HTML snippet that shows the backbone in 3Dmol.js (N, CA, C, O; Angstrom):
<script src="https://3Dmol.org/build/3Dmol-min.js"></script>
<div id="view" style="width:600px;height:400px;position:relative"></div>
<script>
const pdb = `
ATOM      1  N   MET A   1       7.913  -5.215 -13.471  1.00  0.00           N
ATOM      2  CA  MET A   1       8.048  -5.250 -12.536  1.00  0.00           C
ATOM      3  C   MET A   1       7.829  -5.679 -10.823  1.00  0.00           C
ATOM      4  O   MET A   1       8.169  -4.908  -9.925  1.00  0.00           O
ATOM      5  N   LYS A   2       7.351  -6.719 -10.627  1.00  0.00           N
ATOM      6  CA  LYS A   2       7.289  -7.879  -9.435  1.00  0.00           C
ATOM      7  C   LYS A   2       9.051  -8.035  -9.232  1.00  0.00           C
ATOM      8  O   LYS A   2       9.652  -7.860  -8.173  1.00  0.00           O
ATOM      9  N   ALA A   3       9.603  -8.377 -10.442  1.00  0.00           N
ATOM     10  CA  ALA A   3      11.379  -8.849 -10.071  1.00  0.00           C
ATOM     11  C   ALA A   3      11.820  -7.462  -9.723  1.00  0.00           C
ATOM     12  O   ALA A   3      12.414  -7.573  -8.650  1.00  0.00           O
ATOM     13  N   ALA A   4      11.822  -5.856 -10.212  1.00  0.00           N
ATOM     14  CA  ALA A   4      12.293  -5.220  -9.447  1.00  0.00           C
ATOM     15  C   ALA A   4      12.047  -4.835  -7.892  1.00  0.00           C
ATOM     16  O   ALA A   4      12.859  -4.525  -7.021  1.00  0.00           O
ATOM     17  N   ARG A   5      10.705  -4.960  -7.856  1.00  0.00           N
ATOM     18  CA  ARG A   5      10.295  -4.674  -6.789  1.00  0.00           C
ATOM     19  C   ARG A   5      10.982  -5.581  -5.402  1.00  0.00           C
ATOM     20  O   ARG A   5      11.275  -5.076  -4.319  1.00  0.00           O
ATOM     21  N   GLU A   6      11.176  -7.415  -5.884  1.00  0.00           N
ATOM     22  CA  GLU A   6      11.618  -7.996  -4.760  1.00  0.00           C
ATOM     23  C   GLU A   6      13.415  -7.869  -5.210  1.00  0.00           C
ATOM     24  O   GLU A   6      14.196  -8.289  -4.356  1.00  0.00           O
ATOM     25  N   ALA A   7      13.786  -7.517  -6.023  1.00  0.00           N
ATOM     26  CA  ALA A   7      15.155  -7.018  -5.642  1.00  0.00           C
ATOM     27  C   ALA A   7      15.719  -5.844  -4.801  1.00  0.00           C
ATOM     28  O   ALA A   7      16.759  -5.879  -4.144  1.00  0.00           O
ATOM     29  N   TRP A   8      14.748  -4.655  -4.943  1.00  0.00           N
ATOM     30  CA  TRP A   8      15.029  -3.750  -3.968  1.00  0.00           C
ATOM     31  C   TRP A   8      14.530  -4.556  -2.682  1.00  0.00           C
ATOM     32  O   TRP A   8      15.549  -4.756  -2.020  1.00  0.00           O
ATOM     33  N   PHE A   9      13.672  -4.989  -2.169  1.00  0.00           N
ATOM     34  CA  PHE A   9      13.643  -5.313  -1.065  1.00  0.00           C
ATOM     35  C   PHE A   9      14.565  -6.425  -0.597  1.00  0.00           C
ATOM     36  O   PHE A   9      14.564  -6.692   0.605  1.00  0.00           O
ATOM     37  N   GLU A  10      15.565  -7.286  -1.651  1.00  0.00           N
ATOM     38  CA  GLU A  10      16.760  -7.948  -1.011  1.00  0.00           C
ATOM     39  C   GLU A  10      17.786  -7.639  -0.726  1.00  0.00           C
ATOM     40  O   GLU A  10      18.628  -8.083   0.055  1.00  0.00           O
ATOM     41  N   GLY A  11      17.709  -6.442  -1.702  1.00  0.00           N
ATOM     42  CA  GLY A  11      18.618  -4.940  -1.536  1.00  0.00           C
ATOM     43  C   GLY A  11      18.575  -4.537  -0.290  1.00  0.00           C
ATOM     44  O   GLY A  11      19.670  -4.579   0.271  1.00  0.00           O
ATOM     45  N   GLN A  12      17.463  -4.062   0.507  1.00  0.00           N
ATOM     46  CA  GLN A  12      17.094  -3.680   1.708  1.00  0.00           C
ATOM     47  C   GLN A  12      17.713  -4.539   3.123  1.00  0.00           C
ATOM     48  O   GLN A  12      18.065  -4.006   4.175  1.00  0.00           O
ATOM     49  N   LEU A  13      17.722  -5.576   2.896  1.00  0.00           N
ATOM     50  CA  LEU A  13      18.627  -6.796   4.004  1.00  0.00           C
ATOM     51  C   LEU A  13      19.508  -6.343   4.200  1.00  0.00           C
ATOM     52  O   LEU A  13      19.618  -6.130   5.407  1.00  0.00           O
ATOM     53  N   ASP A  14      20.974  -5.767   3.192  1.00  0.00           N
ATOM     54  CA  ASP A  14      22.206  -6.257   3.476  1.00  0.00           C
ATOM     55  C   ASP A  14      22.061  -4.186   4.450  1.00  0.00           C
ATOM     56  O   ASP A  14      23.126  -3.773   4.910  1.00  0.00           O
ATOM     57  N   LEU A  15      21.092  -3.463   4.566  1.00  0.00           N
ATOM     58  CA  LEU A  15      21.171  -2.498   5.451  1.00  0.00           C
ATOM     59  C   LEU A  15      21.869  -2.717   6.384  1.00  0.00           C
ATOM     60  O   LEU A  15      21.811  -3.849   6.863  1.00  0.00           O
ATOM     61  N   ASP A  16      22.699  -1.814   6.929  1.00  0.00           N
ATOM     62  CA  ASP A  16      22.888  -1.813   8.618  1.00  0.00           C
ATOM     63  C   ASP A  16      21.754  -0.497   9.410  1.00  0.00           C
ATOM     64  O   ASP A  16      21.838   0.721   9.247  1.00  0.00           O
ATOM     65  N   PRO A  17      21.069  -1.016   9.991  1.00  0.00           N
ATOM     66  CA  PRO A  17      20.077  -0.077  10.653  1.00  0.00           C
ATOM     67  C   PRO A  17      21.054   0.945  11.055  1.00  0.00           C
ATOM     68  O   PRO A  17      21.121   2.013  10.446  1.00  0.00           O
ATOM     69  N   ASP A  18      21.820   0.667  12.059  1.00  0.00           N
ATOM     70  CA  ASP A  18      22.196   1.798  12.726  1.00  0.00           C
ATOM     71  C   ASP A  18      23.024   3.431  11.558  1.00  0.00           C
ATOM     72  O   ASP A  18      23.397   4.551  11.907  1.00  0.00           O
ATOM     73  N   ALA A  19      22.989   2.743  10.188  1.00  0.00           N
ATOM     74  CA  ALA A  19      23.308   3.810   9.559  1.00  0.00           C
ATOM     75  C   ALA A  19      22.069   4.271   8.486  1.00  0.00           C
ATOM     76  O   ALA A  19      22.237   4.888   7.434  1.00  0.00           O
ATOM     77  N   VAL A  20      20.623   3.739   9.119  1.00  0.00           N
ATOM     78  CA  VAL A  20      19.728   4.176   8.273  1.00  0.00           C
ATOM     79  C   VAL A  20      19.527   5.980   8.288  1.00  0.00           C
ATOM     80  O   VAL A  20      19.860   6.631   9.278  1.00  0.00           O
ATOM     81  N   VAL A  21      19.214   6.324   7.623  1.00  0.00           N
ATOM     82  CA  VAL A  21      18.383   8.001   7.980  1.00  0.00           C
ATOM     83  C   VAL A  21      17.289   8.138   7.265  1.00  0.00           C
ATOM     84  O   VAL A  21      17.216   8.057   6.039  1.00  0.00           O
ATOM     85  N   PHE A  22      16.010   8.446   8.384  1.00  0.00           N
ATOM     86  CA  PHE A  22      14.731   8.869   7.328  1.00  0.00           C
ATOM     87  C   PHE A  22      14.791  10.119   7.076  1.00  0.00           C
ATOM     88  O   PHE A  22      15.379  10.938   7.783  1.00  0.00           O
ATOM     89  N   ILE A  23      14.257  10.333   6.167  1.00  0.00           N
ATOM     90  CA  ILE A  23      14.129  12.343   5.652  1.00  0.00           C
ATOM     91  C   ILE A  23      12.428  12.445   5.746  1.00  0.00           C
ATOM     92  O   ILE A  23      11.591  11.930   5.004  1.00  0.00           O
ATOM     93  N   ASP A  24      12.288  13.099   6.653  1.00  0.00           N
ATOM     94  CA  ASP A  24      10.670  13.837   6.832  1.00  0.00           C
ATOM     95  C   ASP A  24      10.665  15.235   5.997  1.00  0.00           C
ATOM     96  O   ASP A  24      11.345  16.240   6.202  1.00  0.00           O
ATOM     97  N   GLU A  25       9.639  14.976   4.941  1.00  0.00           N
ATOM     98  CA  GLU A  25       9.659  16.956   4.421  1.00  0.00           C
ATOM     99  C   GLU A  25       8.333  16.856   4.615  1.00  0.00           C
ATOM    100  O   GLU A  25       7.643  15.884   4.306  1.00  0.00           O
ATOM    101  N   THR A  26       7.864  18.134   5.269  1.00  0.00           N
ATOM    102  CA  THR A  26       6.391  18.634   4.989  1.00  0.00           C
ATOM    103  C   THR A  26       6.534  19.704   4.878  1.00  0.00           C
ATOM    104  O   THR A  26       7.603  20.279   4.668  1.00  0.00           O
ATOM    105  N   ALA A  27       5.324  20.240   5.017  1.00  0.00           N
ATOM    106  CA  ALA A  27       4.775  21.874   4.770  1.00  0.00           C
ATOM    107  C   ALA A  27       3.691  22.228   5.334  1.00  0.00           C
ATOM    108  O   ALA A  27       2.819  21.392   5.572  1.00  0.00           O
ATOM    109  N   THR A  28       3.508  23.911   5.739  1.00  0.00           N
ATOM    110  CA  THR A  28       1.806  24.262   5.878  1.00  0.00           C
ATOM    111  C   THR A  28       1.970  25.078   5.605  1.00  0.00           C
ATOM    112  O   THR A  28       3.040  25.677   5.720  1.00  0.00           O
ATOM    113  N   ALA A  29       0.759  25.552   5.013  1.00  0.00           N
ATOM    114  CA  ALA A  29       0.529  26.739   4.332  1.00  0.00           C
ATOM    115  C   ALA A  29       0.141  27.652   5.732  1.00  0.00           C
ATOM    116  O   ALA A  29      -0.233  27.241   6.830  1.00  0.00           O
ATOM    117  N   THR A  30       0.339  28.821   5.335  1.00  0.00           N
ATOM    118  CA  THR A  30      -0.044  29.920   6.191  1.00  0.00           C
ATOM    119  C   THR A  30      -1.192  30.419   6.065  1.00  0.00           C
ATOM    120  O   THR A  30      -1.505  31.179   6.982  1.00  0.00           O
ATOM    121  N   ASN A  31      -2.160  30.227   5.027  1.00  0.00           N
ATOM    122  CA  ASN A  31      -3.485  30.600   5.465  1.00  0.00           C
ATOM    123  C   ASN A  31      -4.140  29.323   5.405  1.00  0.00           C
ATOM    124  O   ASN A  31      -4.961  28.972   4.557  1.00  0.00           O
ATOM    125  N   MET A  32      -3.587  28.473   6.651  1.00  0.00           N
ATOM    126  CA  MET A  32      -4.533  27.658   6.923  1.00  0.00           C
ATOM    127  C   MET A  32      -4.696  28.117   8.998  1.00  0.00           C
ATOM    128  O   MET A  32      -4.707  27.241   9.863  1.00  0.00           O
ATOM    129  N   ALA A  33      -4.748  28.903   9.148  1.00  0.00           N
ATOM    130  CA  ALA A  33      -5.038  29.862  10.010  1.00  0.00           C
ATOM    131  C   ALA A  33      -6.350  29.521  11.341  1.00  0.00           C
ATOM    132  O   ALA A  33      -7.501  29.730  10.956  1.00  0.00           O
ATOM    133  N   ARG A  34      -6.244  29.196  12.312  1.00  0.00           N
ATOM    134  CA  ARG A  34      -7.340  29.322  13.146  1.00  0.00           C
ATOM    135  C   ARG A  34      -8.133  30.629  13.504  1.00  0.00           C
ATOM    136  O   ARG A  34      -7.706  31.594  14.139  1.00  0.00           O
ATOM    137  N   THR A  35      -9.463  30.439  12.923  1.00  0.00           N
ATOM    138  CA  THR A  35     -10.479  31.347  12.784  1.00  0.00           C
ATOM    139  C   THR A  35     -11.319  31.226  13.874  1.00  0.00           C
ATOM    140  O   THR A  35     -12.476  31.569  13.632  1.00  0.00           O
ATOM    141  N   TYR A  36     -11.100  30.844  15.002  1.00  0.00           N
ATOM    142  CA  TYR A  36     -11.746  30.432  16.396  1.00  0.00           C
ATOM    143  C   TYR A  36     -10.808  29.975  17.025  1.00  0.00           C
ATOM    144  O   TYR A  36     -10.109  29.034  16.647  1.00  0.00           O
ATOM    145  N   GLY A  37     -10.647  30.784  18.383  1.00  0.00           N
ATOM    146  CA  GLY A  37     -10.142  30.732  19.941  1.00  0.00           C
ATOM    147  C   GLY A  37     -10.818  30.545  20.819  1.00  0.00           C
ATOM    148  O   GLY A  37     -12.046  30.583  20.739  1.00  0.00           O
ATOM    149  N   ARG A  38     -10.110  30.278  21.960  1.00  0.00           N
ATOM    150  CA  ARG A  38     -10.743  30.307  23.607  1.00  0.00           C
ATOM    151  C   ARG A  38     -10.196  31.197  23.865  1.00  0.00           C
ATOM    152  O   ARG A  38      -9.122  31.504  23.348  1.00  0.00           O
ATOM    153  N   ALA A  39     -10.866  31.938  24.851  1.00  0.00           N
ATOM    154  CA  ALA A  39     -10.328  32.649  26.096  1.00  0.00           C
ATOM    155  C   ALA A  39     -11.450  32.858  27.305  1.00  0.00           C
ATOM    156  O   ALA A  39     -12.667  32.673  27.293  1.00  0.00           O
ATOM    157  N   PRO A  40     -10.487  33.351  28.436  1.00  0.00           N
ATOM    158  CA  PRO A  40     -11.715  33.254  29.322  1.00  0.00           C
ATOM    159  C   PRO A  40     -12.883  34.317  29.125  1.00  0.00           C
ATOM    160  O   PRO A  40     -12.975  35.226  28.300  1.00  0.00           O
ATOM    161  N   ARG A  41     -13.712  33.934  30.102  1.00  0.00           N
ATOM    162  CA  ARG A  41     -15.310  34.541  30.086  1.00  0.00           C
ATOM    163  C   ARG A  41     -14.834  36.392  30.331  1.00  0.00           C
ATOM    164  O   ARG A  41     -14.258  36.835  31.324  1.00  0.00           O
ATOM    165  N   GLY A  42     -15.258  37.148  29.179  1.00  0.00           N
ATOM    166  CA  GLY A  42     -15.134  38.593  29.468  1.00  0.00           C
ATOM    167  C   GLY A  42     -13.878  39.111  28.769  1.00  0.00           C
ATOM    168  O   GLY A  42     -13.817  40.326  28.586  1.00  0.00           O
ATOM    169  N   GLU A  43     -12.834  38.315  28.343  1.00  0.00           N
ATOM    170  CA  GLU A  43     -11.656  38.276  27.763  1.00  0.00           C
ATOM    171  C   GLU A  43     -11.627  38.284  25.827  1.00  0.00           C
ATOM    172  O   GLU A  43     -11.961  37.278  25.200  1.00  0.00           O
ATOM    173  N   ARG A  44     -11.217  39.467  25.189  1.00  0.00           N
ATOM    174  CA  ARG A  44     -10.822  39.115  23.830  1.00  0.00           C
ATOM    175  C   ARG A  44     -10.133  37.959  23.686  1.00  0.00           C
ATOM    176  O   ARG A  44      -9.138  37.824  24.399  1.00  0.00           O
ATOM    177  N   CYS A  45     -10.475  36.941  22.802  1.00  0.00           N
ATOM    178  CA  CYS A  45      -9.607  36.389  21.909  1.00  0.00           C
ATOM    179  C   CYS A  45      -8.433  36.453  21.341  1.00  0.00           C
ATOM    180  O   CYS A  45      -8.512  35.344  20.813  1.00  0.00           O
ATOM    181  N   ARG A  46      -7.239  36.901  20.959  1.00  0.00           N
ATOM    182  CA  ARG A  46      -5.911  37.389  20.726  1.00  0.00           C
ATOM    183  C   ARG A  46      -5.580  36.450  19.760  1.00  0.00           C
ATOM    184  O   ARG A  46      -5.400  35.447  20.451  1.00  0.00           O
ATOM    185  N   LEU A  47      -5.313  36.009  18.186  1.00  0.00           N
ATOM    186  CA  LEU A  47      -5.196  35.114  17.760  1.00  0.00           C
ATOM    187  C   LEU A  47      -4.199  36.013  16.454  1.00  0.00           C
ATOM    188  O   LEU A  47      -4.720  36.773  15.637  1.00  0.00           O
ATOM    189  N   LEU A  48      -2.622  35.687  16.519  1.00  0.00           N
ATOM    190  CA  LEU A  48      -2.300  36.395  15.226  1.00  0.00           C
ATOM    191  C   LEU A  48      -2.322  35.500  14.169  1.00  0.00           C
ATOM    192  O   LEU A  48      -2.098  34.296  14.292  1.00  0.00           O
ATOM    193  N   VAL A  49      -2.671  36.249  12.802  1.00  0.00           N
ATOM    194  CA  VAL A  49      -2.763  35.767  11.565  1.00  0.00           C
ATOM    195  C   VAL A  49      -2.199  36.269  11.181  1.00  0.00           C
ATOM    196  O   VAL A  49      -1.928  37.369  11.663  1.00  0.00           O
ATOM    197  N   PRO A  50      -1.437  35.668   9.675  1.00  0.00           N
ATOM    198  CA  PRO A  50      -0.639  36.259   8.599  1.00  0.00           C
ATOM    199  C   PRO A  50      -1.590  36.719   7.674  1.00  0.00           C
ATOM    200  O   PRO A  50      -2.446  35.955   7.229  1.00  0.00           O
ATOM    201  N   GLN A  51      -1.528  37.757   7.384  1.00  0.00           N
ATOM    202  CA  GLN A  51      -2.389  38.839   6.480  1.00  0.00           C
ATOM    203  C   GLN A  51      -1.373  38.863   4.826  1.00  0.00           C
ATOM    204  O   GLN A  51      -0.225  39.281   4.676  1.00  0.00           O
ATOM    205  N   GLY A  52      -2.157  38.357   3.952  1.00  0.00           N
ATOM    206  CA  GLY A  52      -1.313  38.895   2.233  1.00  0.00           C
ATOM    207  C   GLY A  52      -1.020  37.384   1.907  1.00  0.00           C
ATOM    208  O   GLY A  52      -1.742  36.433   2.207  1.00  0.00           O
ATOM    209  N   HIS A  53       0.120  37.348   1.268  1.00  0.00           N
ATOM    210  CA  HIS A  53       0.642  36.707   0.390  1.00  0.00           C
ATOM    211  C   HIS A  53       0.549  35.106   1.053  1.00  0.00           C
ATOM    212  O   HIS A  53       1.217  35.045   2.085  1.00  0.00           O
ATOM    213  N   VAL A  54       0.077  34.192   0.805  1.00  0.00           N
ATOM    214  CA  VAL A  54       0.114  33.041   1.470  1.00  0.00           C
ATOM    215  C   VAL A  54       1.557  32.225   0.790  1.00  0.00           C
ATOM    216  O   VAL A  54       1.992  32.108  -0.356  1.00  0.00           O
ATOM    217  N   TRP A  55       2.036  31.725   2.217  1.00  0.00           N
ATOM    218  CA  TRP A  55       3.557  31.411   2.045  1.00  0.00           C
ATOM    219  C   TRP A  55       3.659  29.797   2.686  1.00  0.00           C
ATOM    220  O   TRP A  55       3.360  29.628   3.868  1.00  0.00           O
ATOM    221  N   THR A  56       4.129  28.548   1.775  1.00  0.00           N
ATOM    222  CA  THR A  56       4.452  26.996   2.513  1.00  0.00           C
ATOM    223  C   THR A  56       5.533  27.100   2.809  1.00  0.00           C
ATOM    224  O   THR A  56       6.485  26.892   2.057  1.00  0.00           O
ATOM    225  N   PRO A  57       5.610  27.557   4.345  1.00  0.00           N
ATOM    226  CA  PRO A  57       7.352  27.042   4.310  1.00  0.00           C
ATOM    227  C   PRO A  57       7.549  25.420   4.586  1.00  0.00           C
ATOM    228  O   PRO A  57       6.894  24.755   5.389  1.00  0.00           O
ATOM    229  N   PRO A  58       8.290  25.090   3.985  1.00  0.00           N
ATOM    230  CA  PRO A  58       9.222  23.666   4.284  1.00  0.00           C
ATOM    231  C   PRO A  58       9.780  23.294   5.259  1.00  0.00           C
ATOM    232  O   PRO A  58      10.808  23.927   5.497  1.00  0.00           O
ATOM    233  N   ARG A  59       9.507  22.419   6.031  1.00  0.00           N
ATOM    234  CA  ARG A  59      10.133  21.993   6.621  1.00  0.00           C
ATOM    235  C   ARG A  59      11.312  20.380   6.812  1.00  0.00           C
ATOM    236  O   ARG A  59      10.665  19.333   6.850  1.00  0.00           O
ATOM    237  N   VAL A  60      12.190  20.288   6.872  1.00  0.00           N
ATOM    238  CA  VAL A  60      12.540  18.793   6.830  1.00  0.00           C
ATOM    239  C   VAL A  60      13.838  18.612   7.728  1.00  0.00           C
ATOM    240  O   VAL A  60      14.809  19.244   8.143  1.00  0.00           O
ATOM    241  N   GLN A  61      13.213  17.279   7.770  1.00  0.00           N
ATOM    242  CA  GLN A  61      13.699  16.815   9.121  1.00  0.00           C
ATOM    243  C   GLN A  61      14.326  15.295   8.946  1.00  0.00           C
ATOM    244  O   GLN A  61      13.788  14.286   8.490  1.00  0.00           O
ATOM    245  N   ALA A  62      15.811  15.517   9.535  1.00  0.00           N
ATOM    246  CA  ALA A  62      16.451  13.927   9.453  1.00  0.00           C
ATOM    247  C   ALA A  62      16.362  12.851  10.543  1.00  0.00           C
ATOM    248  O   ALA A  62      17.161  13.073  11.453  1.00  0.00           O
ATOM    249  N   LYS A  63      15.620  11.753  10.710  1.00  0.00           N
ATOM    250  CA  LYS A  63      15.377  10.840  12.379  1.00  0.00           C
ATOM    251  C   LYS A  63      16.411   9.603  11.695  1.00  0.00           C
ATOM    252  O   LYS A  63      16.588   9.144  10.567  1.00  0.00           O
ATOM    253  N   PHE A  64      16.990   9.352  13.118  1.00  0.00           N
ATOM    254  CA  PHE A  64      17.874   8.396  13.081  1.00  0.00           C
ATOM    255  C   PHE A  64      17.258   7.037  14.093  1.00  0.00           C
ATOM    256  O   PHE A  64      16.527   7.303  15.047  1.00  0.00           O
ATOM    257  N   LEU A  65      17.531   5.993  13.861  1.00  0.00           N
ATOM    258  CA  LEU A  65      16.878   5.236  14.658  1.00  0.00           C
ATOM    259  C   LEU A  65      17.190   5.260  16.329  1.00  0.00           C
ATOM    260  O   LEU A  65      16.502   4.824  17.252  1.00  0.00           O
ATOM    261  N   ASP A  66      18.460   5.920  16.343  1.00  0.00           N
ATOM    262  CA  ASP A  66      18.842   6.182  18.007  1.00  0.00           C
ATOM    263  C   ASP A  66      17.811   7.283  18.862  1.00  0.00           C
ATOM    264  O   ASP A  66      17.780   7.474  20.078  1.00  0.00           O
ATOM    265  N   GLY A  67      17.159   7.796  18.011  1.00  0.00           N
ATOM    266  CA  GLY A  67      16.173   9.212  18.722  1.00  0.00           C
ATOM    267  C   GLY A  67      16.591  10.508  18.139  1.00  0.00           C
ATOM    268  O   GLY A  67      15.759  11.401  17.976  1.00  0.00           O
ATOM    269  N   ARG A  68      17.927  10.671  17.795  1.00  0.00           N
ATOM    270  CA  ARG A  68      18.748  11.375  17.110  1.00  0.00           C
ATOM    271  C   ARG A  68      17.789  12.506  15.878  1.00  0.00           C
ATOM    272  O   ARG A  68      17.107  11.967  15.007  1.00  0.00           O
ATOM    273  N   CYS A  69      17.857  13.803  15.960  1.00  0.00           N
ATOM    274  CA  CYS A  69      17.101  14.141  14.717  1.00  0.00           C
ATOM    275  C   CYS A  69      18.173  15.590  14.113  1.00  0.00           C
ATOM    276  O   CYS A  69      19.024  16.038  14.882  1.00  0.00           O
ATOM    277  N   ALA A  70      18.081  15.899  13.394  1.00  0.00           N
ATOM    278  CA  ALA A  70      18.636  16.854  12.990  1.00  0.00           C
ATOM    279  C   ALA A  70      18.088  17.698  12.077  1.00  0.00           C
ATOM    280  O   ALA A  70      18.718  18.683  11.691  1.00  0.00           O
TER     281      ALA A  70
END
`;
const viewer = $3Dmol.createViewer("view");
viewer.addModel(pdb, "pdb");
viewer.setStyle({}, {cartoon: {color: "spectrum"}});
viewer.zoomTo();
viewer.render();
</script>
C-alpha cells in the first residue's frame, strides 16, 4: 500500500496545475430547514419550509485554479 501511495504521489508531480479541475459534490436535505427565525418586534416571522417528501438535491461544481467555476 505504501508503494502504491508513493507511486500515485510521484505521478501527480507531472500534472499541469492549469489543467487541474477540482470537483466539489455536496447535497442538502430539505428536512434541514430552520425551525426558528427573526422578525421585527410585533411582526410574524414567515419562513418557507418544504412539506412532505424529503428530497436531497445534489450540487456539483467544478472549480479551476484561476477562479472559474462550472
